[in-house]
C-alpha positions as CSV (number, residue, x, y, z in Angstrom):
1,M,0.0,0.0,0.0
2,D,1.6,3.3,-1.2
3,Y,0.8,5.9,1.5
4,Y,1.9,8.8,-0.8
5,S,-0.5,7.7,-3.6
6,I,-3.3,7.3,-1.1
7,L,-2.9,10.9,0.0
8,G,-2.2,12.1,-3.6
9,V,1.1,13.7,-2.7
10,S,4.7,13.3,-3.8
11,K,7.4,11.6,-1.7
12,T,8.9,15.0,-1.0
13,A,5.6,16.5,0.4
14,S,6.0,18.8,3.3
15,S,4.1,18.4,6.6
16,D,1.7,21.2,5.5
17,E,1.0,19.5,2.2
18,L,0.3,16.2,4.0
19,R,-2.0,17.9,6.4
20,S,-3.9,19.7,3.6
21,A,-4.3,16.5,1.6
22,Y,-5.5,14.6,4.7
23,K,-8.1,17.2,5.6
24,K,-9.5,17.2,2.1
25,L,-9.6,13.5,1.7
26,S,-10.9,12.7,5.2
27,M,-13.8,15.1,4.7
28,Q,-14.5,13.5,1.3
29,H,-14.4,9.9,2.3
30,H,-15.7,10.1,5.9
31,P,-18.2,7.2,6.5
32,D,-20.8,9.7,7.7
33,R,-20.9,11.5,4.3
34,T,-22.9,10.3,1.4
35,G,-20.7,8.1,-0.7
36,G,-18.2,7.9,2.1
37,D,-16.0,4.8,2.1
38,D,-15.0,3.4,5.5
39,S,-12.1,1.2,4.1
40,K,-10.8,4.2,2.1
41,F,-11.1,6.4,5.2
42,K,-9.1,3.9,7.3
43,Q,-6.4,3.9,4.6
44,I,-6.2,7.7,4.6
45,N,-5.9,7.7,8.4
46,E,-3.2,5.0,8.3
47,A,-1.2,6.8,5.6
48,Y,-1.4,10.2,7.4
49,T,-0.6,8.7,10.8
50,T,2.6,7.2,9.4
51,L,3.8,10.0,7.2
52,K,3.2,12.9,9.6
53,D,5.5,11.3,12.1
54,P,9.2,11.9,11.0
55,Q,10.5,8.6,12.6
56,K,7.7,6.5,11.2
57,R,8.0,8.2,7.8
58,N,11.7,7.4,7.7
59,E,11.1,3.8,8.6
60,Y,8.4,3.6,5.9
61,D,10.7,5.2,3.3
62,N,13.6,3.0,4.2
63,P,12.2,-0.5,5.1
64,Q,14.5,-3.0,6.7
65,P,14.5,-6.6,5.5
66,Q,12.4,-9.0,7.6
67,Y,13.8,-12.4,8.7
68,A,11.8,-15.4,9.9
69,Q,12.7,-16.3,13.5
70,G,11.9,-19.5,15.2
71,F,13.2,-23.0,15.8
72,G,15.1,-24.8,13.1
73,P,16.4,-23.5,9.8
74,N,13.0,-22.5,8.4
75,G,11.4,-21.0,11.6
76,F,7.9,-22.2,12.5
77,G,6.5,-24.3,9.7
78,N,3.0,-22.7,10.0
79,P,0.9,-20.7,12.5
80,S,-0.3,-23.9,14.2
81,D,3.3,-24.7,15.2
82,F,3.3,-21.3,17.0
83,Q,0.0,-22.1,18.8
84,D,1.1,-25.6,19.7
85,L,4.3,-24.4,21.3
86,F,2.5,-21.8,23.5
87,S,-0.3,-24.2,24.3
88,Q,2.3,-26.3,26.2
89,F,2.6,-23.3,28.6
90,G,-1.2,-23.0,29.1
91,F,-2.0,-20.3,26.5
92,N,-5.4,-20.8,24.8
93,F,-5.7,-19.3,21.4
94,G,-9.2,-20.6,20.8
95,N,-11.0,-17.5,22.0
96,M,-8.9,-15.3,19.8
97,Q,-9.9,-16.9,16.5
98,G,-12.3,-14.9,14.4
99,R,-11.6,-11.7,16.4
100,Q,-9.4,-8.8,15.4
101,V,-7.1,-8.0,18.2
102,R,-6.1,-4.4,18.5
103,N,-5.4,-1.7,21.0
104,K,-8.3,0.0,22.9
105,D,-10.4,2.8,21.7
106,V,-10.0,6.2,23.3
107,K,-13.0,8.5,24.1
108,I,-12.9,12.3,24.3
109,T,-15.5,15.1,24.3
110,Y,-15.3,18.0,21.9
111,T,-17.5,21.1,21.9
112,I,-18.6,22.9,18.8
113,E,-20.7,26.0,18.1
114,F,-24.3,25.8,16.7
115,A,-23.1,27.4,13.4
116,D,-20.6,24.5,12.9
117,L,-23.5,22.2,12.3
118,F,-23.9,23.8,8.9
119,T,-20.3,23.6,7.7
120,G,-18.5,21.1,9.8
121,K,-15.4,22.0,11.7
122,A,-11.7,21.5,11.1
123,V,-10.1,20.5,14.4
124,N,-6.7,20.0,15.8
125,I,-7.0,18.2,19.1
126,Q,-4.4,16.9,21.4
127,Y,-5.4,14.2,24.0
128,D,-3.8,11.8,26.4
129,L,-3.3,8.2,25.4
130,P,-3.3,5.2,27.8
131,S,0.3,4.5,26.6
132,G,1.4,7.8,28.2
133,R,2.0,9.4,24.9
134,M,0.1,12.4,23.4
135,G,-2.3,11.8,20.6
136,N,-3.1,14.4,17.9
137,L,-6.1,14.6,15.7
138,D,-5.9,16.9,12.7
139,A,-9.2,16.3,10.9
140,A,-12.7,17.5,10.6
141,I,-16.0,17.1,12.4
142,P,-18.6,16.6,9.6
143,P,-21.6,18.8,9.1
144,G,-25.0,17.7,10.4
145,V,-23.8,16.0,13.5
146,K,-26.1,16.1,16.6
147,S,-25.2,16.8,20.1
148,G,-24.4,13.5,21.6
149,D,-23.2,11.9,18.4
150,V,-19.9,10.0,18.4
151,V,-17.5,10.5,15.4
152,R,-15.0,7.6,15.0
153,F,-11.5,8.2,13.7
154,A,-9.8,4.8,13.1
155,G,-6.1,4.5,14.0
156,F,-6.0,7.5,16.5
157,G,-6.7,5.5,19.7
158,D,-4.5,3.6,22.1
159,D,-1.0,2.5,20.9
160,S,0.2,0.8,24.1
161,I,1.0,-2.5,22.3
162,P,3.3,-1.7,19.4
163,N,2.6,-4.8,17.3
164,L,-1.2,-4.5,17.4
165,E,-3.4,-2.2,15.3
166,K,-4.1,1.1,17.0
167,G,-7.5,1.7,18.5
168,A,-9.9,4.3,17.3
169,L,-10.5,7.8,18.7
170,L,-14.2,8.2,19.6
171,V,-15.1,11.9,19.6
172,H,-18.3,12.6,21.6
173,V,-19.7,15.8,20.1
174,R,-21.3,18.5,22.3
175,V,-23.1,21.4,20.6
176,I,-23.5,24.7,22.3
177,G,-27.1,26.0,22.2
178,H,-28.0,29.1,20.3
179,K,-29.7,32.0,22.0
180,E,-32.2,32.5,19.1
181,W,-32.3,29.2,17.2
182,S,-33.2,25.6,18.1
183,R,-32.9,22.4,16.1
184,E,-35.8,20.1,15.1
185,G,-34.3,17.3,13.1
186,D,-32.5,19.0,10.2
187,N,-34.7,22.1,10.5
188,I,-33.9,25.2,12.5
189,V,-36.6,27.0,14.4
190,A,-36.9,30.6,15.8
191,V,-39.8,32.5,17.3
192,K,-40.3,36.1,16.1
193,N,-42.6,38.3,18.1
194,V,-44.4,41.0,16.1
195,S,-46.7,43.8,17.1
196,I,-50.3,42.9,16.9
197,F,-50.9,45.9,14.8
198,D,-48.3,44.7,12.2
199,L,-50.0,41.4,12.2
200,M,-53.3,43.2,11.3
201,I,-51.9,45.4,8.6
202,G,-49.0,43.3,7.3
203,T,-45.3,44.0,7.6
204,S,-41.9,42.4,6.8
205,I,-39.2,41.4,9.2
206,E,-35.5,40.6,8.8
207,I,-34.3,37.0,9.4
208,K,-30.6,36.2,9.9
209,T,-29.6,32.5,10.1
210,P,-26.8,31.2,12.4
211,V,-24.4,31.3,9.5
212,G,-25.2,34.9,8.7
213,N,-27.6,34.5,5.7
214,G,-30.2,37.3,5.7
215,Y,-33.8,37.3,4.4
216,Q,-36.7,39.6,4.4
217,L,-39.8,37.7,5.5
218,K,-43.1,39.1,4.4
219,I,-45.9,38.8,6.9
220,P,-49.3,39.2,5.1
221,K,-52.0,41.3,6.7
222,G,-54.3,39.4,9.0
223,T,-51.6,36.9,10.1
224,T,-52.6,35.2,13.3
225,P,-50.2,34.4,16.2
226,G,-48.8,30.9,16.0
227,T,-48.4,31.0,12.2
228,T,-45.2,29.3,11.0
229,F,-43.4,30.5,7.8
230,S,-40.7,28.4,6.1
231,I,-37.6,29.1,4.1
232,A,-36.6,26.0,2.1
233,G,-33.1,24.6,2.0
234,Q,-31.4,26.8,4.6
235,G,-31.4,24.4,7.5
236,I,-28.8,22.0,8.7
237,P,-27.3,19.4,6.2
238,N,-28.4,15.9,6.9
239,S,-25.4,13.9,8.2
240,Q,-26.1,11.1,5.7
241,T,-27.5,12.7,2.5
242,R,-26.1,16.3,3.0
243,R,-29.5,17.6,2.0
244,P,-30.3,20.7,4.1
245,G,-33.4,21.1,6.1
246,N,-35.5,24.2,6.3
247,V,-35.8,27.4,8.4
248,H,-39.1,27.7,10.3
249,I,-40.2,31.0,11.8
250,K,-43.0,30.9,14.4
251,I,-44.8,34.1,14.8
252,G,-45.7,35.4,18.2
253,A,-47.7,38.6,19.0
254,V,-46.7,41.6,21.1
255,V,-49.5,43.7,22.6
256,P,-48.4,47.3,23.2
257,K,-49.1,48.8,26.6
258,I,-51.0,52.0,25.9
259,Q,-51.6,54.5,28.7
260,D,-52.8,57.5,26.6
261,E,-56.6,57.7,27.0
262,K,-56.9,59.6,23.7
263,I,-55.2,56.7,21.8
264,I,-57.3,54.1,23.7
265,N,-60.5,55.9,22.7
266,Q,-59.3,56.0,19.0
267,L,-58.7,52.3,19.2
268,K,-62.2,51.7,20.6
269,D,-63.6,53.6,17.6
270,I,-61.5,51.5,15.2
271,K,-62.7,48.3,17.0
272,D,-66.3,49.4,16.8
273,A,-65.9,50.1,13.1
274,I,-64.3,46.7,12.5
275,D,-67.1,45.0,14.4
276,T,-69.7,46.8,12.3
277,I,-68.0,45.7,9.1
278,S,-67.7,42.1,10.3
279,K,-71.4,41.8,11.1
């Protein structure tokens, strides 16, 4: 497996070029994305994990010849010879058959902003490994994740046992709530309070989404409190299909506090006139 070809870089690629290629490919092939490929994603992680480490990269670029070691001129004749030898000392390999033995997974929590749900978030996280070494994740949290979701990065977990495959890093995502917007599935919802007079005669209000997109929402005359308006395609991308949800604006009513008796009497006259027309 050619790590350089997997990342699409030359053998003289700098660390910045490696990082840039990794970010682009990991976002493209992440299993949570539509068309994502888990096996390809693992290869990308394996390639980057090796090449970003100067010592591992040097060992990869300059492989040493491997020699069979064992008893007799040809080493162990087959894997069963190895198992038979250790079975004499009480080791039981029966429970290991059919299981992939690897190092443990590592769990961490990472917090993102509400706006990051729309675009994903490039992250560079350092974390402690059970081996005592420091792990480093230079990747991306995909868009559309939910608070409480766990994003898995193969090959970034425990490395305590050198000859075993590294565990995975499990990133538990926490999303900070927004002061104005809430999430319902892939839709985002906000409540906008409007003067009861504007509801009667009609008006327009400005809407700004969490990522800064602005819209003028027209509220027709006679709109009743509790009415919901929608803006299609401006919600959160679905974590599987990447199809965005919608924006929902729920209209609430504000009743002005009027103390001026003259205005109150004018309103009474208007009310009487409306009642007369409605009969």
